[in-house]
Each structure stands twice: as structure tokens, then as C-alpha cells.
PyMOL Python script that loads the backbone (N, CA, C, O; Angstrom):
from pymol import cmd

cmd.read_pdbstr("""\
ATOM      1  N   MET A   1     -16.722  28.043  -0.981  1.00  0.00           N
ATOM      2  CA  MET A   1     -15.411  28.101  -1.163  1.00  0.00           C
ATOM      3  C   MET A   1     -14.489  26.710  -0.758  1.00  0.00           C
ATOM      4  O   MET A   1     -13.606  26.073  -1.332  1.00  0.00           O
ATOM      5  N   SER A   2     -15.304  26.588   0.756  1.00  0.00           N
ATOM      6  CA  SER A   2     -14.270  25.387   1.232  1.00  0.00           C
ATOM      7  C   SER A   2     -14.976  24.461   0.966  1.00  0.00           C
ATOM      8  O   SER A   2     -14.296  23.456   1.175  1.00  0.00           O
ATOM      9  N   GLY A   3     -16.421  24.045   0.459  1.00  0.00           N
ATOM     10  CA  GLY A   3     -16.626  22.962  -0.139  1.00  0.00           C
ATOM     11  C   GLY A   3     -16.080  22.739  -1.561  1.00  0.00           C
ATOM     12  O   GLY A   3     -15.988  21.557  -1.895  1.00  0.00           O
ATOM     13  N   LEU A   4     -15.672  23.746  -2.530  1.00  0.00           N
ATOM     14  CA  LEU A   4     -14.619  23.195  -3.430  1.00  0.00           C
ATOM     15  C   LEU A   4     -13.311  22.759  -3.233  1.00  0.00           C
ATOM     16  O   LEU A   4     -12.746  21.961  -3.982  1.00  0.00           O
ATOM     17  N   LEU A   5     -12.724  23.362  -2.055  1.00  0.00           N
ATOM     18  CA  LEU A   5     -11.675  22.733  -1.185  1.00  0.00           C
ATOM     19  C   LEU A   5     -11.794  22.066  -0.701  1.00  0.00           C
ATOM     20  O   LEU A   5     -10.676  21.556  -0.772  1.00  0.00           O
ATOM     21  N   MET A   6     -12.518  21.261   0.095  1.00  0.00           N
ATOM     22  CA  MET A   6     -12.549  19.841   0.397  1.00  0.00           C
ATOM     23  C   MET A   6     -12.331  19.351  -0.677  1.00  0.00           C
ATOM     24  O   MET A   6     -11.216  18.954  -1.016  1.00  0.00           O
ATOM     25  N   ALA A   7     -13.362  19.296  -1.390  1.00  0.00           N
ATOM     26  CA  ALA A   7     -13.427  18.310  -2.979  1.00  0.00           C
ATOM     27  C   ALA A   7     -12.763  17.905  -3.632  1.00  0.00           C
ATOM     28  O   ALA A   7     -12.750  16.869  -4.297  1.00  0.00           O
ATOM     29  N   ILE A   8     -11.812  19.084  -3.448  1.00  0.00           N
ATOM     30  CA  ILE A   8     -10.426  18.806  -4.321  1.00  0.00           C
ATOM     31  C   ILE A   8      -9.444  17.968  -3.011  1.00  0.00           C
ATOM     32  O   ILE A   8      -9.224  16.763  -3.134  1.00  0.00           O
ATOM     33  N   LEU A   9      -9.075  18.503  -2.168  1.00  0.00           N
ATOM     34  CA  LEU A   9      -8.753  17.597  -0.998  1.00  0.00           C
ATOM     35  C   LEU A   9      -8.891  15.945  -0.863  1.00  0.00           C
ATOM     36  O   LEU A   9      -8.111  14.993  -0.836  1.00  0.00           O
ATOM     37  N   PHE A  10     -10.642  16.194  -0.778  1.00  0.00           N
ATOM     38  CA  PHE A  10     -10.814  14.469  -1.132  1.00  0.00           C
ATOM     39  C   PHE A  10     -10.410  13.635  -2.272  1.00  0.00           C
ATOM     40  O   PHE A  10      -9.963  12.490  -2.334  1.00  0.00           O
ATOM     41  N   TRP A  11     -10.738  14.674  -3.308  1.00  0.00           N
ATOM     42  CA  TRP A  11      -9.979  13.526  -4.583  1.00  0.00           C
ATOM     43  C   TRP A  11      -8.896  13.474  -5.170  1.00  0.00           C
ATOM     44  O   TRP A  11      -8.559  12.822  -6.158  1.00  0.00           O
ATOM     45  N   CYS A  12      -7.968  14.667  -4.105  1.00  0.00           N
ATOM     46  CA  CYS A  12      -6.651  14.175  -4.214  1.00  0.00           C
ATOM     47  C   CYS A  12      -6.280  12.697  -3.421  1.00  0.00           C
ATOM     48  O   CYS A  12      -5.616  11.806  -3.949  1.00  0.00           O
ATOM     49  N   ALA A  13      -6.841  12.637  -2.070  1.00  0.00           N
ATOM     50  CA  ALA A  13      -6.347  11.932  -1.003  1.00  0.00           C
ATOM     51  C   ALA A  13      -6.794  10.566  -1.485  1.00  0.00           C
ATOM     52  O   ALA A  13      -6.343   9.501  -1.064  1.00  0.00           O
ATOM     53  N   GLY A  14      -7.850  10.727  -2.532  1.00  0.00           N
ATOM     54  CA  GLY A  14      -8.139   9.227  -3.088  1.00  0.00           C
ATOM     55  C   GLY A  14      -7.419   8.435  -3.724  1.00  0.00           C
ATOM     56  O   GLY A  14      -6.992   7.346  -3.342  1.00  0.00           O
ATOM     57  N   ILE A  15      -7.168   9.254  -5.283  1.00  0.00           N
ATOM     58  CA  ILE A  15      -6.021   9.047  -6.074  1.00  0.00           C
ATOM     59  C   ILE A  15      -4.995   8.499  -5.539  1.00  0.00           C
ATOM     60  O   ILE A  15      -4.613   7.374  -5.862  1.00  0.00           O
ATOM     61  N   ALA A  16      -4.454   9.189  -4.702  1.00  0.00           N
ATOM     62  CA  ALA A  16      -2.964   9.231  -3.737  1.00  0.00           C
ATOM     63  C   ALA A  16      -3.540   7.160  -3.193  1.00  0.00           C
ATOM     64  O   ALA A  16      -2.972   6.119  -3.524  1.00  0.00           O
ATOM     65  N   LEU A  17      -4.198   7.256  -2.735  1.00  0.00           N
ATOM     66  CA  LEU A  17      -4.901   5.623  -2.087  1.00  0.00           C
ATOM     67  C   LEU A  17      -4.908   4.839  -3.440  1.00  0.00           C
ATOM     68  O   LEU A  17      -4.471   3.690  -3.510  1.00  0.00           O
ATOM     69  N   LEU A  18      -5.402   5.483  -4.464  1.00  0.00           N
ATOM     70  CA  LEU A  18      -5.471   4.601  -5.461  1.00  0.00           C
ATOM     71  C   LEU A  18      -3.935   4.220  -5.917  1.00  0.00           C
ATOM     72  O   LEU A  18      -3.580   3.073  -5.647  1.00  0.00           O
ATOM     73  N   ILE A  19      -2.997   5.074  -6.580  1.00  0.00           N
ATOM     74  CA  ILE A  19      -1.987   4.943  -6.637  1.00  0.00           C
ATOM     75  C   ILE A  19      -0.721   4.367  -5.980  1.00  0.00           C
ATOM     76  O   ILE A  19       0.283   3.755  -6.345  1.00  0.00           O
ATOM     77  N   GLY A  20      -1.311   4.915  -4.690  1.00  0.00           N
ATOM     78  CA  GLY A  20      -0.384   3.950  -3.298  1.00  0.00           C
ATOM     79  C   GLY A  20      -0.085   2.376  -3.548  1.00  0.00           C
ATOM     80  O   GLY A  20       1.016   1.855  -3.726  1.00  0.00           O
ATOM     81  N   SER A  21      -1.789   1.548  -3.502  1.00  0.00           N
ATOM     82  CA  SER A  21      -1.968   0.585  -3.196  1.00  0.00           C
ATOM     83  C   SER A  21      -1.397  -0.168  -4.417  1.00  0.00           C
ATOM     84  O   SER A  21      -1.449  -1.367  -4.144  1.00  0.00           O
ATOM     85  N   TYR A  22      -0.790   0.050  -5.845  1.00  0.00           N
ATOM     86  CA  TYR A  22       0.114  -0.530  -6.414  1.00  0.00           C
ATOM     87  C   TYR A  22       1.750  -0.308  -5.803  1.00  0.00           C
ATOM     88  O   TYR A  22       2.432  -1.330  -5.732  1.00  0.00           O
ATOM     89  N   SER A  23       2.192   0.621  -5.495  1.00  0.00           N
ATOM     90  CA  SER A  23       3.519   1.030  -5.276  1.00  0.00           C
ATOM     91  C   SER A  23       3.951   0.176  -3.918  1.00  0.00           C
ATOM     92  O   SER A  23       5.121  -0.086  -3.642  1.00  0.00           O
ATOM     93  N   ILE A  24       2.659  -0.261  -3.018  1.00  0.00           N
ATOM     94  CA  ILE A  24       3.121  -0.770  -1.287  1.00  0.00           C
ATOM     95  C   ILE A  24       3.102  -2.189  -1.992  1.00  0.00           C
ATOM     96  O   ILE A  24       4.008  -2.883  -1.529  1.00  0.00           O
ATOM     97  N   THR A  25       2.318  -2.884  -3.020  1.00  0.00           N
ATOM     98  CA  THR A  25       2.512  -4.033  -3.100  1.00  0.00           C
ATOM     99  C   THR A  25       3.399  -4.381  -3.979  1.00  0.00           C
ATOM    100  O   THR A  25       3.510  -5.606  -4.043  1.00  0.00           O
ATOM    101  N   SER A  26       4.261  -3.649  -4.873  1.00  0.00           N
ATOM    102  CA  SER A  26       5.171  -3.636  -5.591  1.00  0.00           C
ATOM    103  C   SER A  26       6.437  -3.755  -4.348  1.00  0.00           C
ATOM    104  O   SER A  26       7.265  -4.666  -4.346  1.00  0.00           O
ATOM    105  N   ARG A  27       6.409  -3.089  -3.731  1.00  0.00           N
ATOM    106  CA  ARG A  27       7.652  -2.214  -2.592  1.00  0.00           C
ATOM    107  C   ARG A  27       7.466  -3.830  -1.638  1.00  0.00           C
ATOM    108  O   ARG A  27       8.450  -4.232  -1.017  1.00  0.00           O
ATOM    109  N   LEU A  28       6.198  -4.620  -1.611  1.00  0.00           N
ATOM    110  CA  LEU A  28       6.104  -5.642  -0.188  1.00  0.00           C
ATOM    111  C   LEU A  28       7.080  -7.115  -1.299  1.00  0.00           C
ATOM    112  O   LEU A  28       7.772  -7.936  -0.696  1.00  0.00           O
ATOM    113  N   ARG A  29       6.952  -7.172  -2.712  1.00  0.00           N
ATOM    114  CA  ARG A  29       7.471  -8.420  -3.192  1.00  0.00           C
ATOM    115  C   ARG A  29       9.007  -7.887  -3.265  1.00  0.00           C
ATOM    116  O   ARG A  29       9.958  -8.663  -3.354  1.00  0.00           O
ATOM    117  N   LYS A  30       9.139  -6.466  -3.217  1.00  0.00           N
ATOM    118  CA  LYS A  30      10.630  -6.399  -3.564  1.00  0.00           C
ATOM    119  C   LYS A  30      11.567  -6.392  -2.255  1.00  0.00           C
ATOM    120  O   LYS A  30      12.787  -6.430  -2.415  1.00  0.00           O
ATOM    121  N   ALA A  31      10.933  -6.336  -0.773  1.00  0.00           N
ATOM    122  CA  ALA A  31      11.517  -6.333   0.041  1.00  0.00           C
ATOM    123  C   ALA A  31      11.725  -7.691   0.420  1.00  0.00           C
ATOM    124  O   ALA A  31      12.725  -7.965   1.083  1.00  0.00           O
ATOM    125  N   SER A  32      10.694  -8.818  -0.001  1.00  0.00           N
ATOM    126  CA  SER A  32      10.440 -10.017   0.019  1.00  0.00           C
ATOM    127  C   SER A  32      11.943 -10.802  -1.002  1.00  0.00           C
ATOM    128  O   SER A  32      12.918 -11.384  -0.526  1.00  0.00           O
ATOM    129  N   GLU A  33      11.704 -10.593  -2.141  1.00  0.00           N
ATOM    130  CA  GLU A  33      12.850 -11.112  -2.775  1.00  0.00           C
ATOM    131  C   GLU A  33      14.134 -10.362  -2.446  1.00  0.00           C
ATOM    132  O   GLU A  33      15.132 -10.945  -2.870  1.00  0.00           O
ATOM    133  N   GLU A  34      14.357  -9.286  -1.838  1.00  0.00           N
ATOM    134  CA  GLU A  34      15.849  -9.049  -1.231  1.00  0.00           C
ATOM    135  C   GLU A  34      15.906  -9.686  -0.043  1.00  0.00           C
ATOM    136  O   GLU A  34      17.024 -10.021   0.348  1.00  0.00           O
ATOM    137  N   LEU A  35      15.076  -9.904   0.544  1.00  0.00           N
ATOM    138  CA  LEU A  35      15.578 -10.839   2.460  1.00  0.00           C
ATOM    139  C   LEU A  35      15.730 -11.891   1.783  1.00  0.00           C
ATOM    140  O   LEU A  35      16.941 -12.102   1.718  1.00  0.00           O
ATOM    141  N   LEU A  36      14.940 -12.974   1.032  1.00  0.00           N
ATOM    142  CA  LEU A  36      15.162 -14.364   0.538  1.00  0.00           C
ATOM    143  C   LEU A  36      16.712 -14.100  -0.036  1.00  0.00           C
ATOM    144  O   LEU A  36      17.625 -14.717   0.511  1.00  0.00           O
ATOM    145  N   MET A  37      16.944 -13.393  -0.886  1.00  0.00           N
ATOM    146  CA  MET A  37      18.634 -13.424  -1.338  1.00  0.00           C
ATOM    147  C   MET A  37      19.134 -13.237   0.051  1.00  0.00           C
ATOM    148  O   MET A  37      19.199 -14.308   0.655  1.00  0.00           O
ATOM    149  N   HIS A  38      19.599 -11.939   0.911  1.00  0.00           N
ATOM    150  CA  HIS A  38      19.993 -11.772   1.484  1.00  0.00           C
ATOM    151  C   HIS A  38      20.366 -12.879   2.413  1.00  0.00           C
ATOM    152  O   HIS A  38      21.560 -12.978   2.696  1.00  0.00           O
ATOM    153  N   SER A  39      19.372 -13.872   3.017  1.00  0.00           N
ATOM    154  CA  SER A  39      19.446 -15.026   3.506  1.00  0.00           C
ATOM    155  C   SER A  39      19.881 -16.144   3.059  1.00  0.00           C
ATOM    156  O   SER A  39      20.021 -17.115   3.803  1.00  0.00           O
ATOM    157  N   GLU A  40      20.175 -16.173   1.705  1.00  0.00           N
ATOM    158  CA  GLU A  40      20.839 -16.876   1.337  1.00  0.00           C
ATOM    159  C   GLU A  40      22.444 -16.822   1.221  1.00  0.00           C
ATOM    160  O   GLU A  40      23.295 -17.710   1.166  1.00  0.00           O
ATOM    161  N   HIS A  41      22.519 -15.165   1.206  1.00  0.00           N
ATOM    162  CA  HIS A  41      24.371 -14.710   1.326  1.00  0.00           C
ATOM    163  C   HIS A  41      24.968 -15.195   3.072  1.00  0.00           C
ATOM    164  O   HIS A  41      26.165 -15.278   3.346  1.00  0.00           O
ATOM    165  N   GLU A  42      23.976 -15.433   3.953  1.00  0.00           N
ATOM    166  CA  GLU A  42      23.805 -15.219   5.556  1.00  0.00           C
ATOM    167  C   GLU A  42      23.889 -16.744   5.679  1.00  0.00           C
ATOM    168  O   GLU A  42      23.994 -17.191   6.821  1.00  0.00           O
ATOM    169  N   LYS A  43      23.857 -17.571   4.684  1.00  0.00           N
ATOM    170  CA  LYS A  43      23.637 -19.086   5.414  1.00  0.00           C
ATOM    171  C   LYS A  43      24.870 -19.720   5.758  1.00  0.00           C
ATOM    172  O   LYS A  43      24.720 -20.712   6.472  1.00  0.00           O
ATOM    173  N   GLY A  44      26.288 -19.374   5.392  1.00  0.00           N
ATOM    174  CA  GLY A  44      27.490 -19.801   5.704  1.00  0.00           C
ATOM    175  C   GLY A  44      27.685 -18.942   6.657  1.00  0.00           C
ATOM    176  O   GLY A  44      28.268 -19.593   7.523  1.00  0.00           O
ATOM    177  N   LYS A  45      27.569 -18.001   6.986  1.00  0.00           N
ATOM    178  CA  LYS A  45      28.477 -17.215   7.743  1.00  0.00           C
ATOM    179  C   LYS A  45      27.424 -16.616   9.449  1.00  0.00           C
ATOM    180  O   LYS A  45      27.760 -15.884  10.379  1.00  0.00           O
ATOM    181  N   ASP A  46      26.109 -17.389   9.151  1.00  0.00           N
ATOM    182  CA  ASP A  46      25.697 -17.136  10.553  1.00  0.00           C
ATOM    183  C   ASP A  46      24.317 -17.465  10.174  1.00  0.00           C
ATOM    184  O   ASP A  46      23.551 -16.717   9.568  1.00  0.00           O
ATOM    185  N   ASN A  47      24.056 -18.743  10.619  1.00  0.00           N
ATOM    186  CA  ASN A  47      22.701 -19.488  10.084  1.00  0.00           C
ATOM    187  C   ASN A  47      21.665 -19.362  10.990  1.00  0.00           C
ATOM    188  O   ASN A  47      20.670 -20.072  10.846  1.00  0.00           O
ATOM    189  N   SER A  48      21.781 -18.146  12.388  1.00  0.00           N
ATOM    190  CA  SER A  48      20.613 -17.730  13.247  1.00  0.00           C
ATOM    191  C   SER A  48      20.000 -16.432  12.041  1.00  0.00           C
ATOM    192  O   SER A  48      18.886 -16.025  11.711  1.00  0.00           O
ATOM    193  N   ALA A  49      21.391 -16.117  11.667  1.00  0.00           N
ATOM    194  CA  ALA A  49      20.009 -14.565  11.095  1.00  0.00           C
ATOM    195  C   ALA A  49      19.946 -14.585   9.640  1.00  0.00           C
ATOM    196  O   ALA A  49      19.621 -13.610   8.962  1.00  0.00           O
ATOM    197  N   SER A  50      20.373 -16.100   9.036  1.00  0.00           N
ATOM    198  CA  SER A  50      19.797 -16.309   8.110  1.00  0.00           C
ATOM    199  C   SER A  50      18.320 -17.132   7.870  1.00  0.00           C
ATOM    200  O   SER A  50      17.640 -17.245   6.850  1.00  0.00           O
ATOM    201  N   ILE A  51      18.182 -17.494   8.827  1.00  0.00           N
ATOM    202  CA  ILE A  51      16.839 -18.322   9.235  1.00  0.00           C
ATOM    203  C   ILE A  51      15.615 -17.381   9.556  1.00  0.00           C
ATOM    204  O   ILE A  51      14.405 -17.472   9.350  1.00  0.00           O
ATOM    205  N   ALA A  52      16.430 -16.436  10.147  1.00  0.00           N
ATOM    206  CA  ALA A  52      15.589 -15.325  10.337  1.00  0.00           C
ATOM    207  C   ALA A  52      14.984 -14.307   9.445  1.00  0.00           C
ATOM    208  O   ALA A  52      13.851 -13.825   9.457  1.00  0.00           O
ATOM    209  N   LEU A  53      16.233 -14.041   8.491  1.00  0.00           N
ATOM    210  CA  LEU A  53      15.637 -13.340   6.974  1.00  0.00           C
ATOM    211  C   LEU A  53      14.958 -14.128   6.114  1.00  0.00           C
ATOM    212  O   LEU A  53      14.106 -13.652   5.364  1.00  0.00           O
ATOM    213  N   ARG A  54      15.310 -15.611   6.136  1.00  0.00           N
ATOM    214  CA  ARG A  54      13.885 -16.035   5.137  1.00  0.00           C
ATOM    215  C   ARG A  54      12.306 -16.572   6.426  1.00  0.00           C
ATOM    216  O   ARG A  54      11.126 -16.814   6.170  1.00  0.00           O
ATOM    217  N   ILE A  55      12.912 -16.567   7.463  1.00  0.00           N
ATOM    218  CA  ILE A  55      11.129 -16.458   7.705  1.00  0.00           C
ATOM    219  C   ILE A  55      10.637 -14.944   7.648  1.00  0.00           C
ATOM    220  O   ILE A  55       9.420 -14.874   7.815  1.00  0.00           O
ATOM    221  N   GLU A  56      11.257 -13.721   7.456  1.00  0.00           N
ATOM    222  CA  GLU A  56      10.797 -12.708   7.463  1.00  0.00           C
ATOM    223  C   GLU A  56      10.333 -12.292   5.919  1.00  0.00           C
ATOM    224  O   GLU A  56       9.397 -11.537   5.657  1.00  0.00           O
ATOM    225  N   GLY A  57      11.170 -12.935   4.987  1.00  0.00           N
ATOM    226  CA  GLY A  57      10.608 -13.262   3.678  1.00  0.00           C
ATOM    227  C   GLY A  57       9.728 -13.698   2.996  1.00  0.00           C
ATOM    228  O   GLY A  57       9.107 -13.258   2.029  1.00  0.00           O
ATOM    229  N   LYS A  58       9.686 -15.405   4.059  1.00  0.00           N
ATOM    230  CA  LYS A  58       8.372 -15.660   3.591  1.00  0.00           C
ATOM    231  C   LYS A  58       6.910 -15.137   3.941  1.00  0.00           C
ATOM    232  O   LYS A  58       5.897 -15.255   3.251  1.00  0.00           O
ATOM    233  N   ILE A  59       7.059 -14.500   5.247  1.00  0.00           N
ATOM    234  CA  ILE A  59       6.226 -14.182   5.907  1.00  0.00           C
ATOM    235  C   ILE A  59       5.622 -12.911   5.018  1.00  0.00           C
ATOM    236  O   ILE A  59       4.434 -12.590   5.049  1.00  0.00           O
ATOM    237  N   LEU A  60       6.526 -12.316   4.309  1.00  0.00           N
ATOM    238  CA  LEU A  60       5.959 -11.151   3.205  1.00  0.00           C
ATOM    239  C   LEU A  60       5.659 -11.645   1.833  1.00  0.00           C
ATOM    240  O   LEU A  60       4.961 -11.196   0.923  1.00  0.00           O
ATOM    241  N   ASP A  61       6.544 -12.912   1.988  1.00  0.00           N
ATOM    242  CA  ASP A  61       5.839 -13.453   0.890  1.00  0.00           C
ATOM    243  C   ASP A  61       4.593 -14.139   0.374  1.00  0.00           C
ATOM    244  O   ASP A  61       4.178 -14.242  -0.781  1.00  0.00           O
ATOM    245  N   TYR A  62       3.960 -14.712   1.851  1.00  0.00           N
ATOM    246  CA  TYR A  62       2.634 -15.274   1.671  1.00  0.00           C
ATOM    247  C   TYR A  62       1.810 -14.028   2.015  1.00  0.00           C
ATOM    248  O   TYR A  62       0.657 -14.458   2.040  1.00  0.00           O
ATOM    249  N   ILE A  63       1.769 -12.504   2.338  1.00  0.00           N
ATOM    250  CA  ILE A  63       0.756 -11.589   2.624  1.00  0.00           C
ATOM    251  C   ILE A  63       0.019 -11.425   0.895  1.00  0.00           C
ATOM    252  O   ILE A  63       0.677 -10.900  -0.004  1.00  0.00           O
ATOM    253  N   PRO A  64      -1.144 -11.864   0.706  1.00  0.00           N
ATOM    254  CA  PRO A  64      -1.745 -11.625  -0.550  1.00  0.00           C
ATOM    255  C   PRO A  64      -1.859  -9.699  -0.610  1.00  0.00           C
ATOM    256  O   PRO A  64      -2.278  -8.852   0.179  1.00  0.00           O
ATOM    257  N   SER A  65      -1.334  -9.665  -1.775  1.00  0.00           N
ATOM    258  CA  SER A  65      -1.217  -8.681  -2.296  1.00  0.00           C
ATOM    259  C   SER A  65      -2.777  -7.901  -2.679  1.00  0.00           C
ATOM    260  O   SER A  65      -2.976  -6.687  -2.647  1.00  0.00           O
ATOM    261  N   TYR A  66      -3.669  -8.846  -3.000  1.00  0.00           N
ATOM    262  CA  TYR A  66      -4.628  -8.818  -3.321  1.00  0.00           C
ATOM    263  C   TYR A  66      -5.331  -7.740  -2.423  1.00  0.00           C
ATOM    264  O   TYR A  66      -5.574  -6.602  -2.823  1.00  0.00           O
ATOM    265  N   LEU A  67      -5.578  -8.123  -1.398  1.00  0.00           N
ATOM    266  CA  LEU A  67      -6.535  -7.740   0.285  1.00  0.00           C
ATOM    267  C   LEU A  67      -5.652  -6.470  -0.244  1.00  0.00           C
ATOM    268  O   LEU A  67      -6.399  -5.992  -1.097  1.00  0.00           O
ATOM    269  N   PHE A  68      -4.684  -5.801  -0.217  1.00  0.00           N
ATOM    270  CA  PHE A  68      -3.904  -3.969  -0.212  1.00  0.00           C
ATOM    271  C   PHE A  68      -4.720  -3.600  -1.119  1.00  0.00           C
ATOM    272  O   PHE A  68      -5.506  -2.680  -0.891  1.00  0.00           O
ATOM    273  N   GLN A  69      -4.696  -4.137  -2.120  1.00  0.00           N
ATOM    274  CA  GLN A  69      -5.364  -3.600  -3.673  1.00  0.00           C
ATOM    275  C   GLN A  69      -6.845  -3.053  -3.557  1.00  0.00           C
ATOM    276  O   GLN A  69      -7.447  -1.989  -3.705  1.00  0.00           O
ATOM    277  N   ILE A  70      -7.067  -4.210  -3.254  1.00  0.00           N
ATOM    278  CA  ILE A  70      -8.986  -3.968  -2.555  1.00  0.00           C
ATOM    279  C   ILE A  70      -8.941  -3.245  -1.398  1.00  0.00           C
ATOM    280  O   ILE A  70      -9.666  -2.264  -1.567  1.00  0.00           O
ATOM    281  N   ALA A  71      -8.390  -3.231  -0.159  1.00  0.00           N
ATOM    282  CA  ALA A  71      -8.467  -1.923   0.523  1.00  0.00           C
ATOM    283  C   ALA A  71      -8.301  -0.587   0.172  1.00  0.00           C
ATOM    284  O   ALA A  71      -8.978   0.389   0.493  1.00  0.00           O
ATOM    285  N   PHE A  72      -7.209  -0.683  -0.603  1.00  0.00           N
ATOM    286  CA  PHE A  72      -6.655   0.337  -0.363  1.00  0.00           C
ATOM    287  C   PHE A  72      -7.787   1.455  -1.610  1.00  0.00           C
ATOM    288  O   PHE A  72      -8.126   2.615  -1.376  1.00  0.00           O
ATOM    289  N   SER A  73      -8.189   0.554  -3.006  1.00  0.00           N
ATOM    290  CA  SER A  73      -9.200   0.975  -3.728  1.00  0.00           C
ATOM    291  C   SER A  73     -10.505   1.072  -3.296  1.00  0.00           C
ATOM    292  O   SER A  73     -11.330   1.507  -4.100  1.00  0.00           O
ATOM    293  N   VAL A  74     -10.915   0.705  -2.017  1.00  0.00           N
ATOM    294  CA  VAL A  74     -12.416   0.670  -2.099  1.00  0.00           C
ATOM    295  C   VAL A  74     -12.026   2.178  -1.251  1.00  0.00           C
ATOM    296  O   VAL A  74     -12.593   3.153  -1.744  1.00  0.00           O
ATOM    297  N   PHE A  75     -11.034   2.505   0.088  1.00  0.00           N
ATOM    298  CA  PHE A  75     -10.730   3.907   0.627  1.00  0.00           C
ATOM    299  C   PHE A  75     -10.537   4.645  -0.405  1.00  0.00           C
ATOM    300  O   PHE A  75     -10.853   5.790  -0.079  1.00  0.00           O
ATOM    301  N   GLY A  76     -10.160   4.613  -1.569  1.00  0.00           N
ATOM    302  CA  GLY A  76     -10.259   5.643  -2.335  1.00  0.00           C
ATOM    303  C   GLY A  76     -10.889   5.906  -3.101  1.00  0.00           C
ATOM    304  O   GLY A  76     -10.806   6.972  -3.710  1.00  0.00           O
ATOM    305  N   SER A  77     -11.789   4.944  -3.333  1.00  0.00           N
ATOM    306  CA  SER A  77     -13.050   5.247  -4.443  1.00  0.00           C
ATOM    307  C   SER A  77     -14.109   6.235  -3.038  1.00  0.00           C
ATOM    308  O   SER A  77     -14.649   7.283  -3.394  1.00  0.00           O
ATOM    309  N   LEU A  78     -14.279   5.748  -1.542  1.00  0.00           N
ATOM    310  CA  LEU A  78     -14.801   6.517  -0.839  1.00  0.00           C
ATOM    311  C   LEU A  78     -14.627   7.675  -0.834  1.00  0.00           C
ATOM    312  O   LEU A  78     -15.482   8.533  -1.054  1.00  0.00           O
ATOM    313  N   LEU A  79     -13.059   7.903  -0.484  1.00  0.00           N
ATOM    314  CA  LEU A  79     -12.787   9.192  -0.190  1.00  0.00           C
ATOM    315  C   LEU A  79     -13.025  10.500  -1.744  1.00  0.00           C
ATOM    316  O   LEU A  79     -13.075  11.723  -1.615  1.00  0.00           O
ATOM    317  N   ILE A  80     -13.142   9.619  -3.238  1.00  0.00           N
ATOM    318  CA  ILE A  80     -13.231  10.127  -4.246  1.00  0.00           C
ATOM    319  C   ILE A  80     -15.230  10.803  -4.168  1.00  0.00           C
ATOM    320  O   ILE A  80     -15.733  11.866  -4.533  1.00  0.00           O
ATOM    321  N   ALA A  81     -15.627   9.969  -3.735  1.00  0.00           N
ATOM    322  CA  ALA A  81     -17.182   9.480  -3.781  1.00  0.00           C
ATOM    323  C   ALA A  81     -17.312  11.231  -2.849  1.00  0.00           C
ATOM    324  O   ALA A  81     -17.947  12.131  -3.399  1.00  0.00           O
ATOM    325  N   PHE A  82     -16.611  11.478  -1.413  1.00  0.00           N
ATOM    326  CA  PHE A  82     -16.744  11.916  -0.407  1.00  0.00           C
ATOM    327  C   PHE A  82     -16.276  13.446  -0.856  1.00  0.00           C
ATOM    328  O   PHE A  82     -16.209  14.317   0.011  1.00  0.00           O
ATOM    329  N   GLY A  83     -15.931  13.765  -2.341  1.00  0.00           N
ATOM    330  CA  GLY A  83     -15.394  14.969  -2.775  1.00  0.00           C
ATOM    331  C   GLY A  83     -16.442  15.111  -3.459  1.00  0.00           C
ATOM    332  O   GLY A  83     -16.940  16.224  -3.293  1.00  0.00           O
ATOM    333  N   PHE A  84     -17.180  14.232  -4.399  1.00  0.00           N
ATOM    334  CA  PHE A  84     -18.361  14.705  -4.700  1.00  0.00           C
ATOM    335  C   PHE A  84     -19.733  15.357  -3.963  1.00  0.00           C
ATOM    336  O   PHE A  84     -20.637  16.144  -4.244  1.00  0.00           O
ATOM    337  N   VAL A  85     -19.274  14.475  -2.784  1.00  0.00           N
ATOM    338  CA  VAL A  85     -20.553  15.012  -1.601  1.00  0.00           C
ATOM    339  C   VAL A  85     -20.325  16.756  -0.930  1.00  0.00           C
ATOM    340  O   VAL A  85     -21.032  17.617  -0.408  1.00  0.00           O
ATOM    341  N   ALA A  86     -19.176  16.615  -1.257  1.00  0.00           N
ATOM    342  CA  ALA A  86     -18.366  17.813  -0.523  1.00  0.00           C
ATOM    343  C   ALA A  86     -18.443  18.965  -2.149  1.00  0.00           C
ATOM    344  O   ALA A  86     -18.400  20.186  -2.001  1.00  0.00           O
ATOM    345  N   LEU A  87     -18.499  18.647  -2.870  1.00  0.00           N
ATOM    346  CA  LEU A  87     -18.947  19.713  -4.517  1.00  0.00           C
ATOM    347  C   LEU A  87     -20.647  20.188  -4.127  1.00  0.00           C
ATOM    348  O   LEU A  87     -21.161  21.303  -4.217  1.00  0.00           O
ATOM    349  N   ALA A  88     -21.177  19.041  -3.727  1.00  0.00           N
ATOM    350  CA  ALA A  88     -22.444  19.395  -3.732  1.00  0.00           C
ATOM    351  C   ALA A  88     -23.083  20.297  -2.517  1.00  0.00           C
ATOM    352  O   ALA A  88     -24.199  20.809  -2.599  1.00  0.00           O
ATOM    353  N   PHE A  89     -21.993  20.450  -1.082  1.00  0.00           N
ATOM    354  CA  PHE A  89     -22.262  21.542  -1.109  1.00  0.00           C
ATOM    355  C   PHE A  89     -21.590  22.788  -1.362  1.00  0.00           C
ATOM    356  O   PHE A  89     -22.083  23.874  -1.057  1.00  0.00           O
ATOM    357  N   PHE A  90     -20.313  22.626  -1.994  1.00  0.00           N
ATOM    358  CA  PHE A  90     -20.688  24.169  -2.776  1.00  0.00           C
ATOM    359  C   PHE A  90     -21.474  24.571  -3.550  1.00  0.00           C
ATOM    360  O   PHE A  90     -21.358  25.763  -3.832  1.00  0.00           O
ATOM    361  N   PHE A  91     -22.438  23.896  -4.130  1.00  0.00           N
ATOM    362  CA  PHE A  91     -23.076  24.125  -5.078  1.00  0.00           C
ATOM    363  C   PHE A  91     -24.394  24.747  -4.813  1.00  0.00           C
ATOM    364  O   PHE A  91     -25.131  25.465  -5.489  1.00  0.00           O
ATOM    365  N   GLY A  92     -24.467  24.214  -3.534  1.00  0.00           N
ATOM    366  CA  GLY A  92     -26.095  24.076  -2.576  1.00  0.00           C
ATOM    367  C   GLY A  92     -26.245  24.910  -1.802  1.00  0.00           C
ATOM    368  O   GLY A  92     -27.264  24.936  -1.111  1.00  0.00           O
TER     369      GLY A  92
END
""", "prot")
cmd.dss("prot")
cmd.show_as("cartoon", "prot")
cmd.util.cbc("prot")
cmd.orient("prot")
């Protein structure tokens, strides 16, 4: 019974990682756009804050999102495969 429970837990964790990769990349893009827009609003008020916000927005903009998606997809697929290994222990 514990093999079946472990298989289900591995599958759920793997699927969560696969879905999480897309939500994290979209959140990074949204945060980058918000920081750049906020830096434009701060431009006339506080130049140092505007520069800091622009740097943060550009750093988030330069992070390659495909690396996050590839890494999360590989780890999620590995967890799903471990779920099948745990399922083999249930039937074995």
C-alpha cells in the first residue's frame, strides 16, 4: 500500500512541477514589466529609485525563461518516472 501512495505522491509532485514551470515564467515576465513601468513613474521623483527599479527589471528581463521550463520539465518528468518505479514495488 505504501508503494501505491508513494507513486501517487511522486506523480502529483511531478505534475505540479510541470505546471509550475509555466506559472513561474509568466510571473517573472509580469514582474519585469511592472518594475520597468514603475521605474518610469519614479523617473521624475527619485532618480536613484528609478535607476534601481530599471536595473531590477532588466535583470528579470534577461533571465532566459526556457531554462526554467527545461529544468522544471526534466525534474517533473523524473518524479513521474520515480512514481512508476514506486508502482513497481507495489506490484512486486
